[in-house]
A tleap script that builds the chain and sets N, CA, C and O, in Angstrom:
source leaprc.protein.ff14SB
mol = sequence {
  NMET ARG LEU LEU THR HIE ASN VAL LEU ARG
  ASN ASN THR ALA ALA ALA LYS GLY SER ASN
  SER PRO LEU ARG ILE THR ALA THR GLU VAL
  ARG VAL ASP GLU PRO THR SER ASN ASP ASP
  THR ASP ALA GLN ARG ARG GLU ILE GLU PHE
  ALA LYS ASN MET LEU PRO ALA LEU ASN TRP
  ASP THR LEU ILE GLU GLY ALA LYS ALA MET
  GLY LEU ASP SER LEU PRO PRO SER VAL THR
  PRO GLU LEU ALA ASN ASP GLU GLY PHE LEU
  ARG ALA LEU CYS HIE VAL LEU MET ASP VAL
  HIE LEU VAL ASN GLY MET LEU THR CYS GLN
  GLN THR GLY LYS GLU PHE PRO VAL THR ASP
  GLY ILE ALA ASN PHE MET LEU GLU GLU HIE
  GLU CYS GLU VAL PRO CLYS
}
set mol.1.N position { 145.506 130.316 89.779 }
set mol.1.CA position { 145.207 129.338 88.766 }
set mol.1.C position { 144.788 130.079 87.498 }
set mol.1.O position { 143.908 130.939 87.532 }
set mol.2.N position { 145.408 129.745 86.414 }
set mol.2.CA position { 145.114 130.388 85.133 }
set mol.2.C position { 143.813 129.860 84.538 }
set mol.2.O position { 143.373 128.752 84.845 }
set mol.3.N position { 143.205 130.686 83.673 }
set mol.3.CA position { 142.015 130.229 82.960 }
set mol.3.C position { 142.348 129.060 82.034 }
set mol.3.O position { 141.495 128.210 81.780 }
set mol.4.N position { 143.566 129.013 81.533 }
set mol.4.CA position { 143.984 127.867 80.717 }
set mol.4.C position { 143.888 126.578 81.523 }
set mol.4.O position { 143.412 125.561 81.019 }
set mol.5.N position { 144.336 126.620 82.767 }
set mol.5.CA position { 144.258 125.443 83.629 }
set mol.5.C position { 142.812 125.067 83.896 }
set mol.5.O position { 142.444 123.896 83.805 }
set mol.6.N position { 141.994 126.055 84.224 }
set mol.6.CA position { 140.580 125.788 84.501 }
set mol.6.C position { 139.902 125.093 83.321 }
set mol.6.O position { 139.002 124.276 83.516 }
set mol.7.N position { 140.324 125.410 82.113 }
set mol.7.CA position { 139.680 124.884 80.915 }
set mol.7.C position { 139.748 123.368 80.814 }
set mol.7.O position { 138.912 122.756 80.151 }
set mol.8.N position { 140.730 122.757 81.460 }
set mol.8.CA position { 140.880 121.302 81.357 }
set mol.8.C position { 140.530 120.552 82.637 }
set mol.8.O position { 140.548 119.321 82.648 }
set mol.9.N position { 140.210 121.273 83.725 }
set mol.9.CA position { 139.926 120.609 84.999 }
set mol.9.C position { 138.533 119.994 85.013 }
set mol.9.O position { 137.583 120.567 84.478 }
set mol.10.N position { 138.422 118.822 85.629 }
set mol.10.CA position { 137.138 118.140 85.795 }
set mol.10.C position { 137.124 117.460 87.157 }
set mol.10.O position { 138.174 117.220 87.754 }
set mol.11.N position { 135.934 117.154 87.638 }
set mol.11.CA position { 135.758 116.429 88.895 }
set mol.11.C position { 135.989 114.944 88.619 }
set mol.11.O position { 135.272 114.346 87.816 }
set mol.12.N position { 136.970 114.352 89.268 }
set mol.12.CA position { 137.277 112.936 89.065 }
set mol.12.C position { 136.790 112.047 90.201 }
set mol.12.O position { 137.262 110.920 90.349 }
set mol.13.N position { 135.849 112.543 91.006 }
set mol.13.CA position { 135.320 111.693 92.069 }
set mol.13.C position { 134.435 110.614 91.469 }
set mol.13.O position { 133.954 110.740 90.343 }
set mol.14.N position { 134.231 109.566 92.227 }
set mol.14.CA position { 133.364 108.479 91.770 }
set mol.14.C position { 131.951 108.994 91.518 }
set mol.14.O position { 131.282 108.526 90.597 }
set mol.15.N position { 131.486 109.955 92.325 }
set mol.15.CA position { 130.128 110.487 92.183 }
set mol.15.C position { 129.927 111.194 90.849 }
set mol.15.O position { 128.803 111.249 90.351 }
set mol.16.N position { 130.984 111.735 90.261 }
set mol.16.CA position { 130.866 112.439 88.984 }
set mol.16.C position { 130.710 111.470 87.818 }
set mol.16.O position { 130.271 111.865 86.738 }
set mol.17.N position { 131.063 110.214 88.025 }
set mol.17.CA position { 130.894 109.161 87.022 }
set mol.17.C position { 131.434 109.549 85.645 }
set mol.17.O position { 130.783 109.319 84.626 }
set mol.18.N position { 132.629 110.139 85.627 }
set mol.18.CA position { 133.270 110.470 84.357 }
set mol.18.C position { 132.667 111.661 83.641 }
set mol.18.O position { 132.899 111.849 82.447 }
set mol.19.N position { 131.897 112.467 84.354 }
set mol.19.CA position { 131.291 113.653 83.742 }
set mol.19.C position { 132.373 114.547 83.151 }
set mol.19.O position { 133.457 114.697 83.714 }
set mol.20.N position { 132.060 115.125 82.030 }
set mol.20.CA position { 133.009 116.029 81.390 }
set mol.20.C position { 132.580 117.488 81.556 }
set mol.20.O position { 133.060 118.369 80.844 }
set mol.21.N position { 131.671 117.732 82.505 }
set mol.21.CA position { 131.189 119.100 82.683 }
set mol.21.C position { 132.242 119.940 83.390 }
set mol.21.O position { 132.933 119.451 84.284 }
set mol.22.N position { 132.367 121.206 82.992 }
set mol.22.CA position { 133.379 122.066 83.605 }
set mol.22.C position { 133.029 122.423 85.042 }
set mol.22.O position { 131.875 122.345 85.462 }
set mol.23.N position { 134.047 122.813 85.773 }
set mol.23.CA position { 133.859 123.252 87.148 }
set mol.23.C position { 133.482 124.732 87.149 }
set mol.23.O position { 134.111 125.531 86.456 }
set mol.24.N position { 132.467 125.099 87.916 }
set mol.24.CA position { 132.016 126.484 88.012 }
set mol.24.C position { 132.961 127.242 88.946 }
set mol.24.O position { 133.310 126.751 90.019 }
set mol.25.N position { 133.365 128.428 88.533 }
set mol.25.CA position { 134.250 129.278 89.338 }
set mol.25.C position { 133.415 130.238 90.170 }
set mol.25.O position { 132.514 130.906 89.663 }
set mol.26.N position { 133.733 130.291 91.456 }
set mol.26.CA position { 133.242 131.360 92.318 }
set mol.26.C position { 134.496 132.075 92.810 }
set mol.26.O position { 135.230 131.556 93.651 }
set mol.27.N position { 134.730 133.260 92.282 }
set mol.27.CA position { 135.967 133.980 92.569 }
set mol.27.C position { 135.782 134.945 93.728 }
set mol.27.O position { 134.829 135.722 93.759 }
set mol.28.N position { 136.712 134.885 94.685 }
set mol.28.CA position { 136.743 135.894 95.736 }
set mol.28.C position { 137.937 136.831 95.552 }
set mol.28.O position { 137.947 137.946 96.073 }
set mol.29.N position { 138.942 136.369 94.806 }
set mol.29.CA position { 140.087 137.220 94.481 }
set mol.29.C position { 140.648 136.803 93.128 }
set mol.29.O position { 140.964 135.636 92.900 }
set mol.30.N position { 140.764 137.779 92.239 }
set mol.30.CA position { 141.288 137.567 90.890 }
set mol.30.C position { 142.460 138.510 90.691 }
set mol.30.O position { 142.440 139.649 91.156 }
set mol.31.N position { 143.478 138.029 89.996 }
set mol.31.CA position { 144.617 138.880 89.644 }
set mol.31.C position { 144.776 138.869 88.124 }
set mol.31.O position { 144.765 137.811 87.495 }
set mol.32.N position { 144.921 140.048 87.551 }
set mol.32.CA position { 145.176 140.159 86.113 }
set mol.32.C position { 146.543 140.808 85.947 }
set mol.32.O position { 146.737 141.978 86.275 }
set mol.33.N position { 147.479 140.029 85.435 }
set mol.33.CA position { 148.833 140.534 85.208 }
set mol.33.C position { 148.875 141.321 83.900 }
set mol.33.O position { 148.150 141.021 82.951 }
set mol.34.N position { 149.720 142.312 83.873 }
set mol.34.CA position { 149.913 143.081 82.648 }
set mol.34.C position { 150.739 142.261 81.664 }
set mol.34.O position { 151.675 141.570 82.066 }
set mol.35.N position { 150.399 142.332 80.379 }
set mol.35.CA position { 151.236 141.633 79.390 }
set mol.35.C position { 152.654 142.213 79.408 }
set mol.35.O position { 152.837 143.421 79.557 }
set mol.36.N position { 153.630 141.358 79.256 }
set mol.36.CA position { 155.022 141.810 79.289 }
set mol.36.C position { 155.601 141.953 77.891 }
set mol.36.O position { 156.764 142.327 77.735 }
set mol.37.N position { 154.804 141.660 76.876 }
set mol.37.CA position { 155.336 141.610 75.513 }
set mol.37.C position { 155.033 142.848 74.686 }
set mol.37.O position { 155.284 142.842 73.481 }
set mol.38.N position { 154.508 143.904 75.281 }
set mol.38.CA position { 154.062 145.061 74.503 }
set mol.38.C position { 155.125 145.633 73.572 }
set mol.38.O position { 154.800 146.065 72.467 }
set mol.39.N position { 156.389 145.645 73.994 }
set mol.39.CA position { 157.453 146.221 73.170 }
set mol.39.C position { 158.409 145.171 72.616 }
set mol.39.O position { 159.467 145.515 72.090 }
set mol.40.N position { 158.055 143.923 72.726 }
set mol.40.CA position { 158.938 142.826 72.328 }
set mol.40.C position { 158.272 142.044 71.191 }
set mol.40.O position { 157.359 141.253 71.431 }
set mol.41.N position { 158.721 142.261 69.972 }
set mol.41.CA position { 158.070 141.628 68.820 }
set mol.41.C position { 158.237 140.108 68.833 }
set mol.41.O position { 157.342 139.395 68.380 }
set mol.42.N position { 159.353 139.599 69.339 }
set mol.42.CA position { 159.529 138.141 69.421 }
set mol.42.C position { 158.524 137.538 70.403 }
set mol.42.O position { 157.931 136.495 70.126 }
set mol.43.N position { 158.335 138.190 71.539 }
set mol.43.CA position { 157.364 137.701 72.527 }
set mol.43.C position { 155.947 137.774 71.956 }
set mol.43.O position { 155.141 136.876 72.199 }
set mol.44.N position { 155.637 138.808 71.216 }
set mol.44.CA position { 154.315 138.928 70.593 }
set mol.44.C position { 154.079 137.793 69.605 }
set mol.44.O position { 152.990 137.222 69.553 }
set mol.45.N position { 155.105 137.470 68.821 }
set mol.45.CA position { 155.005 136.356 67.861 }
set mol.45.C position { 154.762 135.035 68.591 }
set mol.45.O position { 153.968 134.210 68.137 }
set mol.46.N position { 155.445 134.832 69.724 }
set mol.46.CA position { 155.257 133.603 70.508 }
set mol.46.C position { 153.835 133.539 71.073 }
set mol.46.O position { 153.223 132.471 71.085 }
set mol.47.N position { 153.308 134.677 71.540 }
set mol.47.CA position { 151.930 134.700 72.040 }
set mol.47.C position { 150.938 134.313 70.950 }
set mol.47.O position { 150.011 133.537 71.185 }
set mol.48.N position { 151.141 134.857 69.768 }
set mol.48.CA position { 150.239 134.571 68.644 }
set mol.48.C position { 150.291 133.086 68.297 }
set mol.48.O position { 149.247 132.457 68.122 }
set mol.49.N position { 151.477 132.527 68.197 }
set mol.49.CA position { 151.613 131.096 67.876 }
set mol.49.C position { 151.026 130.216 68.977 }
set mol.49.O position { 150.369 129.213 68.697 }
set mol.50.N position { 151.269 130.599 70.237 }
set mol.50.CA position { 150.724 129.840 71.357 }
set mol.50.C position { 149.200 129.805 71.285 }
set mol.50.O position { 148.593 128.739 71.387 }
set mol.51.N position { 148.584 130.975 71.108 }
set mol.51.CA position { 147.121 131.047 71.063 }
set mol.51.C position { 146.578 130.279 69.865 }
set mol.51.O position { 145.570 129.583 69.986 }
set mol.52.N position { 147.232 130.396 68.707 }
set mol.52.CA position { 146.796 129.660 67.510 }
set mol.52.C position { 146.815 128.155 67.762 }
set mol.52.O position { 145.889 127.439 67.381 }
set mol.53.N position { 147.873 127.690 68.404 }
set mol.53.CA position { 148.006 126.252 68.658 }
set mol.53.C position { 147.078 125.759 69.764 }
set mol.53.O position { 146.720 124.582 69.789 }
set mol.54.N position { 146.683 126.648 70.680 }
set mol.54.CA position { 145.782 126.260 71.767 }
set mol.54.C position { 144.316 126.238 71.338 }
set mol.54.O position { 143.522 125.482 71.898 }
set mol.55.N position { 143.951 127.052 70.358 }
set mol.55.CA position { 142.542 127.174 69.972 }
set mol.55.C position { 141.837 125.837 69.750 }
set mol.55.O position { 140.737 125.648 70.270 }
set mol.56.N position { 142.426 124.901 68.996 }
set mol.56.CA position { 141.713 123.636 68.769 }
set mol.56.C position { 141.503 122.810 70.039 }
set mol.56.O position { 140.588 121.989 70.099 }
set mol.57.N position { 142.338 123.020 71.045 }
set mol.57.CA position { 142.243 122.231 72.280 }
set mol.57.C position { 141.312 122.852 73.313 }
set mol.57.O position { 140.919 122.182 74.267 }
set mol.58.N position { 140.953 124.115 73.140 }
set mol.58.CA position { 140.143 124.808 74.137 }
set mol.58.C position { 138.678 124.426 74.048 }
set mol.58.O position { 138.139 124.232 72.958 }
set mol.59.N position { 138.040 124.321 75.205 }
set mol.59.CA position { 136.585 124.241 75.269 }
set mol.59.C position { 136.127 125.694 75.382 }
set mol.59.O position { 136.191 126.295 76.455 }
set mol.60.N position { 135.665 126.249 74.262 }
set mol.60.CA position { 135.373 127.678 74.207 }
set mol.60.C position { 134.275 128.083 75.191 }
set mol.60.O position { 134.381 129.114 75.855 }
set mol.61.N position { 133.217 127.265 75.284 }
set mol.61.CA position { 132.128 127.584 76.215 }
set mol.61.C position { 132.629 127.630 77.659 }
set mol.61.O position { 132.216 128.493 78.434 }
set mol.62.N position { 133.509 126.713 78.015 }
set mol.62.CA position { 134.093 126.695 79.359 }
set mol.62.C position { 134.941 127.936 79.588 }
set mol.62.O position { 134.911 128.522 80.671 }
set mol.63.N position { 135.702 128.341 78.564 }
set mol.63.CA position { 136.531 129.535 78.696 }
set mol.63.C position { 135.659 130.772 78.903 }
set mol.63.O position { 135.960 131.604 79.758 }
set mol.64.N position { 134.594 130.897 78.134 }
set mol.64.CA position { 133.695 132.049 78.277 }
set mol.64.C position { 133.081 132.075 79.672 }
set mol.64.O position { 133.043 133.121 80.319 }
set mol.65.N position { 132.601 130.921 80.134 }
set mol.65.CA position { 131.984 130.832 81.461 }
set mol.65.C position { 132.984 131.185 82.559 }
set mol.65.O position { 132.658 131.938 83.477 }
set mol.66.N position { 134.194 130.647 82.469 }
set mol.66.CA position { 135.230 130.933 83.465 }
set mol.66.C position { 135.635 132.396 83.449 }
set mol.66.O position { 135.811 133.001 84.506 }
set mol.67.N position { 135.784 132.971 82.263 }
set mol.67.CA position { 136.165 134.379 82.155 }
set mol.67.C position { 135.081 135.275 82.756 }
set mol.67.O position { 135.389 136.232 83.466 }
set mol.68.N position { 133.828 134.970 82.475 }
set mol.68.CA position { 132.729 135.770 83.032 }
set mol.68.C position { 132.721 135.686 84.554 }
set mol.68.O position { 132.486 136.686 85.232 }
set mol.69.N position { 132.976 134.500 85.089 }
set mol.69.CA position { 132.994 134.331 86.545 }
set mol.69.C position { 134.127 135.126 87.189 }
set mol.69.O position { 134.090 135.425 88.382 }
set mol.70.N position { 135.134 135.464 86.384 }
set mol.70.CA position { 136.269 136.229 86.899 }
set mol.70.C position { 136.212 137.686 86.466 }
set mol.70.O position { 137.201 138.412 86.563 }
set mol.71.N position { 135.040 138.109 85.983 }
set mol.71.CA position { 134.828 139.515 85.675 }
set mol.71.C position { 135.172 139.953 84.269 }
set mol.71.O position { 135.187 141.151 83.986 }
set mol.72.N position { 135.448 139.016 83.381 }
set mol.72.CA position { 135.777 139.358 81.994 }
set mol.72.C position { 134.622 138.937 81.088 }
set mol.72.O position { 134.261 137.762 81.035 }
set mol.73.N position { 134.054 139.896 80.384 }
set mol.73.CA position { 132.939 139.541 79.505 }
set mol.73.C position { 133.180 139.987 78.069 }
set mol.73.O position { 132.232 140.267 77.336 }
set mol.74.N position { 134.436 140.054 77.667 }
set mol.74.CA position { 134.773 140.560 76.345 }
set mol.74.C position { 135.034 139.474 75.305 }
set mol.74.O position { 135.291 139.793 74.144 }
set mol.75.N position { 134.974 138.197 75.692 }
set mol.75.CA position { 135.227 137.136 74.721 }
set mol.75.C position { 134.022 136.973 73.790 }
set mol.75.O position { 132.878 137.058 74.235 }
set mol.76.N position { 134.277 136.740 72.506 }
set mol.76.CA position { 133.169 136.526 71.571 }
set mol.76.C position { 132.493 135.181 71.837 }
set mol.76.O position { 133.113 134.285 72.410 }
set mol.77.N position { 131.221 135.028 71.424 }
set mol.77.CA position { 130.507 133.777 71.685 }
set mol.77.C position { 131.097 132.571 70.956 }
set mol.77.O position { 130.903 131.431 71.379 }
set mol.78.N position { 131.812 132.820 69.870 }
set mol.78.CA position { 132.480 131.734 69.141 }
set mol.78.C position { 133.689 132.315 68.418 }
set mol.78.O position { 133.839 133.532 68.303 }
set mol.79.N position { 134.539 131.428 67.939 }
set mol.79.CA position { 135.740 131.861 67.219 }
set mol.79.C position { 135.536 131.589 65.737 }
set mol.79.O position { 135.455 130.437 65.310 }
set mol.80.N position { 135.454 132.647 64.970 }
set mol.80.CA position { 135.304 132.526 63.526 }
set mol.80.C position { 136.674 132.277 62.897 }
set mol.80.O position { 137.694 132.530 63.539 }
set mol.81.N position { 136.718 131.794 61.675 }
set mol.81.CA position { 138.023 131.639 61.003 }
set mol.81.C position { 138.796 132.965 60.907 }
set mol.81.O position { 140.025 132.985 60.971 }
set mol.82.N position { 138.058 134.061 60.755 }
set mol.82.CA position { 138.724 135.361 60.693 }
set mol.82.C position { 139.411 135.682 62.022 }
set mol.82.O position { 140.556 136.132 62.041 }
set mol.83.N position { 138.698 135.446 63.142 }
set mol.83.CA position { 139.294 135.694 64.455 }
set mol.83.C position { 140.492 134.787 64.702 }
set mol.83.O position { 141.491 135.210 65.283 }
set mol.84.N position { 140.388 133.546 64.262 }
set mol.84.CA position { 141.460 132.576 64.491 }
set mol.84.C position { 142.757 132.988 63.802 }
set mol.84.O position { 143.824 132.458 64.111 }
set mol.85.N position { 142.664 133.932 62.873 }
set mol.85.CA position { 143.857 134.420 62.177 }
set mol.85.C position { 144.150 135.884 62.462 }
set mol.85.O position { 145.053 136.464 61.859 }
set mol.86.N position { 143.400 136.487 63.371 }
set mol.86.CA position { 143.586 137.891 63.706 }
set mol.86.C position { 144.614 138.013 64.833 }
set mol.86.O position { 144.385 137.530 65.942 }
set mol.87.N position { 145.735 138.653 64.547 }
set mol.87.CA position { 146.825 138.718 65.520 }
set mol.87.C position { 146.432 139.453 66.796 }
set mol.87.O position { 146.865 139.072 67.883 }
set mol.88.N position { 145.626 140.490 66.683 }
set mol.88.CA position { 145.170 141.216 67.873 }
set mol.88.C position { 144.315 140.342 68.770 }
set mol.88.O position { 144.473 140.346 69.991 }
set mol.89.N position { 143.400 139.587 68.156 }
set mol.89.CA position { 142.564 138.658 68.925 }
set mol.89.C position { 143.422 137.581 69.575 }
set mol.89.O position { 143.225 137.259 70.747 }
set mol.90.N position { 144.367 137.023 68.832 }
set mol.90.CA position { 145.204 135.944 69.360 }
set mol.90.C position { 146.064 136.419 70.530 }
set mol.90.O position { 146.256 135.680 71.496 }
set mol.91.N position { 146.581 137.640 70.452 }
set mol.91.CA position { 147.357 138.185 71.576 }
set mol.91.C position { 146.455 138.399 72.787 }
set mol.91.O position { 146.850 138.119 73.919 }
set mol.92.N position { 145.234 138.899 72.542 }
set mol.92.CA position { 144.289 139.104 73.646 }
set mol.92.C position { 143.898 137.761 74.263 }
set mol.92.O position { 143.765 137.658 75.483 }
set mol.93.N position { 143.712 136.731 73.434 }
set mol.93.CA position { 143.382 135.397 73.935 }
set mol.93.C position { 144.518 134.858 74.793 }
set mol.93.O position { 144.272 134.288 75.856 }
set mol.94.N position { 145.750 135.031 74.349 }
set mol.94.CA position { 146.903 134.588 75.142 }
set mol.94.C position { 146.897 135.295 76.493 }
set mol.94.O position { 147.172 134.678 77.522 }
set mol.95.N position { 146.585 136.576 76.490 }
set mol.95.CA position { 146.517 137.335 77.743 }
set mol.95.C position { 145.458 136.750 78.674 }
set mol.95.O position { 145.714 136.572 79.865 }
set mol.96.N position { 144.272 136.450 78.145 }
set mol.96.CA position { 143.199 135.876 78.969 }
set mol.96.C position { 143.616 134.510 79.516 }
set mol.96.O position { 143.378 134.215 80.687 }
set mol.97.N position { 144.224 133.690 78.693 }
set mol.97.CA position { 144.614 132.341 79.119 }
set mol.97.C position { 145.743 132.339 80.141 }
set mol.97.O position { 145.741 131.534 81.072 }
set mol.98.N position { 146.700 133.232 79.967 }
set mol.98.CA position { 147.923 133.156 80.761 }
set mol.98.C position { 148.048 134.202 81.870 }
set mol.98.O position { 148.771 133.984 82.842 }
set mol.99.N position { 147.352 135.333 81.736 }
set mol.99.CA position { 147.566 136.434 82.678 }
set mol.99.C position { 146.392 136.694 83.607 }
set mol.99.O position { 146.469 137.587 84.451 }
set mol.100.N position { 145.314 135.944 83.475 }
set mol.100.CA position { 144.170 136.088 84.368 }
set mol.100.C position { 144.204 134.905 85.331 }
set mol.100.O position { 144.146 133.749 84.911 }
set mol.101.N position { 144.299 135.206 86.632 }
set mol.101.CA position { 144.498 134.170 87.649 }
set mol.101.C position { 143.384 134.189 88.690 }
set mol.101.O position { 143.013 135.247 89.198 }
set mol.102.N position { 142.858 133.010 89.000 }
set mol.102.CA position { 141.985 132.858 90.158 }
set mol.102.C position { 142.914 132.680 91.353 }
set mol.102.O position { 143.573 131.648 91.480 }
set mol.103.N position { 142.969 133.677 92.224 }
set mol.103.CA position { 143.865 133.627 93.380 }
set mol.103.C position { 143.179 132.890 94.526 }
set mol.103.O position { 143.760 131.978 95.114 }
set mol.104.N position { 141.951 133.278 94.844 }
set mol.104.CA position { 141.185 132.628 95.906 }
set mol.104.C position { 139.745 132.487 95.445 }
set mol.104.O position { 139.191 133.369 94.788 }
set mol.105.N position { 139.157 131.362 95.803 }
set mol.105.CA position { 137.769 131.117 95.430 }
set mol.105.C position { 137.425 129.656 95.554 }
set mol.105.O position { 138.018 128.917 96.340 }
set mol.106.N position { 136.451 129.254 94.758 }
set mol.106.CA position { 135.955 127.881 94.828 }
set mol.106.C position { 135.666 127.386 93.412 }
set mol.106.O position { 135.171 128.131 92.566 }
set mol.107.N position { 135.985 126.117 93.173 }
set mol.107.CA position { 135.579 125.424 91.960 }
set mol.107.C position { 134.511 124.432 92.371 }
set mol.107.O position { 134.715 123.661 93.309 }
set mol.108.N position { 133.377 124.435 91.688 }
set mol.108.CA position { 132.262 123.580 92.070 }
set mol.108.C position { 131.844 122.715 90.892 }
set mol.108.O position { 131.636 123.211 89.785 }
set mol.109.N position { 131.725 121.421 91.144 }
set mol.109.CA position { 131.237 120.494 90.122 }
set mol.109.C position { 129.748 120.760 89.915 }
set mol.109.O position { 128.962 120.711 90.861 }
set mol.110.N position { 129.374 121.037 88.683 }
set mol.110.CA position { 127.980 121.347 88.379 }
set mol.110.C position { 127.087 120.113 88.462 }
set mol.110.O position { 125.871 120.238 88.606 }
set mol.111.N position { 127.672 118.936 88.373 }
set mol.111.CA position { 126.889 117.707 88.429 }
set mol.111.C position { 126.655 117.239 89.858 }
set mol.111.O position { 125.549 116.819 90.198 }
set mol.112.N position { 127.694 117.307 90.707 }
set mol.112.CA position { 127.593 116.734 92.057 }
set mol.112.C position { 127.545 117.767 93.170 }
set mol.112.O position { 127.147 117.451 94.292 }
set mol.113.N position { 127.947 119.002 92.873 }
set mol.113.CA position { 128.013 120.022 93.918 }
set mol.113.C position { 129.301 119.970 94.734 }
set mol.113.O position { 129.489 120.794 95.629 }
set mol.114.N position { 130.187 119.025 94.448 }
set mol.114.CA position { 131.466 118.914 95.163 }
set mol.114.C position { 132.259 120.193 94.962 }
set mol.114.O position { 132.401 120.677 93.839 }
set mol.115.N position { 132.775 120.737 96.058 }
set mol.115.CA position { 133.533 121.980 96.014 }
set mol.115.C position { 135.019 121.716 96.226 }
set mol.115.O position { 135.420 120.891 97.047 }
set mol.116.N position { 135.821 122.448 95.455 }
set mol.116.CA position { 137.270 122.373 95.557 }
set mol.116.C position { 137.784 123.794 95.800 }
set mol.116.O position { 137.682 124.645 94.916 }
set mol.117.N position { 138.337 124.060 96.989 }
set mol.117.CA position { 138.804 125.416 97.279 }
set mol.117.C position { 140.072 125.762 96.504 }
set mol.117.O position { 140.903 124.898 96.221 }
set mol.118.N position { 140.200 127.033 96.170 }
set mol.118.CA position { 141.410 127.563 95.542 }
set mol.118.C position { 141.985 128.598 96.504 }
set mol.118.O position { 141.324 129.579 96.845 }
set mol.119.N position { 143.224 128.366 96.936 }
set mol.119.CA position { 143.894 129.253 97.878 }
set mol.119.C position { 145.257 129.621 97.322 }
set mol.119.O position { 146.054 128.750 96.972 }
set mol.120.N position { 145.514 130.894 97.244 }
set mol.120.CA position { 146.792 131.386 96.701 }
set mol.120.C position { 147.074 130.803 95.316 }
set mol.120.O position { 148.220 130.501 94.983 }
set mol.121.N position { 146.021 130.647 94.517 }
set mol.121.CA position { 146.164 130.175 93.149 }
set mol.121.C position { 146.278 128.671 92.989 }
set mol.121.O position { 146.477 128.185 91.876 }
set mol.122.N position { 146.156 127.924 94.080 }
set mol.122.CA position { 146.313 126.469 94.023 }
set mol.122.C position { 144.989 125.802 94.376 }
set mol.122.O position { 144.438 126.014 95.456 }
set mol.123.N position { 144.491 124.993 93.445 }
set mol.123.CA position { 143.245 124.263 93.687 }
set mol.123.C position { 143.543 123.016 94.512 }
set mol.123.O position { 144.503 122.297 94.234 }
set mol.124.N position { 142.721 122.763 95.524 }
set mol.124.CA position { 142.880 121.587 96.377 }
set mol.124.C position { 141.906 120.512 95.911 }
set mol.124.O position { 140.702 120.598 96.151 }
set mol.125.N position { 142.447 119.505 95.244 }
set mol.125.CA position { 141.641 118.399 94.739 }
set mol.125.C position { 141.799 117.137 95.584 }
set mol.125.O position { 141.493 116.037 95.123 }
set mol.126.N position { 142.272 117.291 96.807 }
set mol.126.CA position { 142.416 116.127 97.689 }
set mol.126.C position { 141.042 115.517 97.946 }
set mol.126.O position { 140.076 116.227 98.226 }
set mol.127.N position { 140.973 114.201 97.849 }
set mol.127.CA position { 139.715 113.490 98.051 }
set mol.127.C position { 139.835 112.554 99.243 }
set mol.127.O position { 140.916 112.067 99.576 }
set mol.128.N position { 138.711 112.324 99.864 }
set mol.128.CA position { 138.641 111.266 100.864 }
set mol.128.C position { 138.631 109.941 100.102 }
set mol.128.O position { 138.211 109.889 98.946 }
set mol.129.N position { 139.090 108.880 100.746 }
set mol.129.CA position { 139.200 107.593 100.064 }
set mol.129.C position { 137.869 107.145 99.456 }
set mol.129.O position { 137.847 106.609 98.348 }
set mol.130.N position { 136.763 107.359 100.170 }
set mol.130.CA position { 135.463 106.901 99.676 }
set mol.130.C position { 134.969 107.705 98.468 }
set mol.130.O position { 134.017 107.291 97.806 }
set mol.131.N position { 135.601 108.847 98.172 }
set mol.131.CA position { 135.220 109.663 97.021 }
set mol.131.C position { 135.929 109.254 95.731 }
set mol.131.O position { 135.531 109.675 94.645 }
set mol.132.N position { 136.960 108.449 95.844 }
set mol.132.CA position { 137.796 108.112 94.685 }
set mol.132.C position { 137.105 107.133 93.756 }
set mol.132.O position { 136.303 106.296 94.169 }
set mol.133.N position { 137.452 107.275 92.469 }
set mol.133.CA position { 136.965 106.306 91.485 }
set mol.133.C position { 137.616 104.966 91.753 }
set mol.133.O position { 138.783 104.896 92.138 }
set mol.134.N position { 136.867 103.921 91.551 }
set mol.134.CA position { 137.406 102.575 91.727 }
set mol.134.C position { 137.874 102.089 90.354 }
set mol.134.O position { 137.086 102.072 89.409 }
set mol.135.N position { 139.141 101.697 90.230 }
set mol.135.CA position { 139.646 101.208 88.936 }
set mol.135.C position { 138.874 99.970 88.490 }
set mol.135.O position { 138.505 99.124 89.304 }
set mol.136.N position { 138.643 99.880 87.201 }
set mol.136.CA position { 137.892 98.732 86.663 }
set mol.136.C position { 138.811 97.635 86.226 }
set mol.136.O position { 138.350 96.597 85.750 }
savepdb mol mol.pdb
quit
């Protein structure tokens, strides 16, 4: 599971009551893929544009927390306008979002304690019927 995916995941059980708090990562296995665009200027341009377009949609605090849980502590505490236009930063951000994978571990709702296992990069969000939100 990519850090980009983790950035948008939330607990949708009835007990969470629509909480927007991020899921805490407990990683037992992490994989970091090497960037494939080092010698490809077109791929580098696509990475920069992708990261630029993703920045407004990212929950930065969630990204920092998730990255730290996966052993990465190099992200800045906030994104300044200068960083948002720095091609080196944008390529590094694309790498963090797309090439860092939670292979095995647990996602835990900070509000309810509900745990969702991650196996082979796939989060299991299956719920028992009594855990589901009731439509209004």
